[in-house]
C-alpha positions as CSV (number, residue, x, y, z in Angstrom):
1,X,-23.4,21.6,7.9
2,X,-22.0,20.3,4.6
3,X,-18.3,19.9,4.0
4,X,-18.4,22.6,1.3
5,X,-19.8,25.0,3.9
6,X,-17.0,24.2,6.3
7,X,-14.3,25.0,3.7
8,X,-13.3,21.4,3.0
9,X,-12.0,20.6,-0.4
10,X,-14.0,18.4,-2.7
11,X,-13.1,16.9,-6.1
12,X,-14.8,14.4,-8.3
13,X,-13.4,12.8,-11.3
14,X,-13.4,9.3,-12.6
15,X,-11.3,7.3,-15.1
16,X,-9.1,4.3,-15.4
17,X,-5.5,3.5,-15.8
18,X,-4.0,0.3,-17.2
19,X,-0.6,-0.8,-16.0
20,X,1.3,-4.1,-16.0
21,X,2.6,-4.9,-12.6
22,X,4.9,-7.6,-11.3
23,X,5.7,-8.3,-7.6
24,X,6.7,-10.6,-4.9
25,X,5.2,-11.4,-1.5
26,X,6.3,-13.6,1.3
27,X,7.8,-13.9,4.7
28,X,11.0,-15.1,6.4
29,X,10.5,-17.2,9.5
30,X,12.7,-16.1,12.5
31,X,11.2,-18.7,14.9
32,X,8.0,-20.7,15.0
33,X,6.1,-17.6,16.2
34,X,8.0,-14.6,14.8
35,X,8.4,-13.8,11.1
36,X,9.3,-10.9,8.7
37,X,6.6,-10.3,6.1
38,X,7.5,-8.5,2.9
39,X,5.8,-7.3,-0.3
40,X,7.0,-5.3,-3.3
41,X,5.7,-4.6,-6.8
42,X,6.6,-2.4,-9.7
43,X,4.7,-1.5,-12.9
44,X,4.2,0.8,-15.8
45,X,1.9,1.3,-18.7
46,X,-0.4,4.3,-18.9
47,X,1.4,5.6,-15.8
48,X,5.0,6.5,-16.0
49,X,5.9,4.3,-13.0
50,X,4.1,2.8,-10.0
51,X,5.7,0.8,-7.2
52,X,5.2,-0.1,-3.6
53,X,7.1,-1.9,-0.8
54,X,6.2,-3.2,2.6
55,X,8.4,-4.7,5.3
56,X,7.7,-5.5,8.9
57,X,7.5,-8.0,11.7
58,X,4.7,-10.4,12.6
59,X,3.8,-12.7,15.5
60,X,1.7,-15.9,15.2
61,X,-1.0,-16.6,17.8
62,X,-3.2,-19.7,17.7
63,X,-6.1,-18.2,15.6
64,X,-4.5,-15.1,14.1
65,X,-1.3,-13.2,13.3
66,X,-0.5,-9.6,14.2
67,X,1.8,-7.7,12.0
68,X,3.3,-4.2,12.1
69,X,5.1,-2.8,9.1
70,X,6.1,0.2,7.1
71,X,4.6,0.7,3.6
72,X,5.6,3.1,0.8
73,X,3.5,3.6,-2.4
74,X,4.6,5.8,-5.3
75,X,2.5,6.6,-8.4
76,X,3.9,8.8,-11.2
77,X,1.5,9.4,-14.0
78,X,3.8,12.0,-15.6
79,X,1.3,14.8,-15.9
80,X,0.9,18.1,-14.2
81,X,-2.4,17.4,-12.3
82,X,-2.3,17.4,-8.5
83,X,-2.6,13.6,-8.1
84,X,-0.4,12.7,-11.0
85,X,2.6,12.4,-8.7
86,X,1.5,10.7,-5.5
87,X,3.5,9.2,-2.6
88,X,1.8,7.6,0.4
89,X,3.9,6.1,3.2
90,X,3.7,5.3,6.8
91,X,3.2,2.6,9.5
92,X,0.9,-0.3,8.9
93,X,-0.7,-2.7,11.4
94,X,-3.0,-5.6,10.7
95,X,-4.5,-8.9,11.8
96,X,-4.6,-12.1,9.7
97,X,-7.3,-14.5,10.9
98,X,-6.9,-18.3,10.3
99,X,-10.0,-20.4,9.7
């Protein structure tokens, strides 16, 4: 059964947006194994304002790191369309493998 037949919404549109964005990324070591990762950026251009921030805690194993964090992303295009003012936020978990 197709998604349209099940009542799911579907939208298709393409385009591009050009923004200048500056940011910072890094971590603060608590111990040899534990650290606090962070990331933040902000930008504007064709959008009215876009920004995101992430903060969390990580642990270093021998071949990989495991990180849990919280991330917030905001995009304001300044129009009236449904996706012109978008906020996405929530928990984040990831692995970083070392080669």
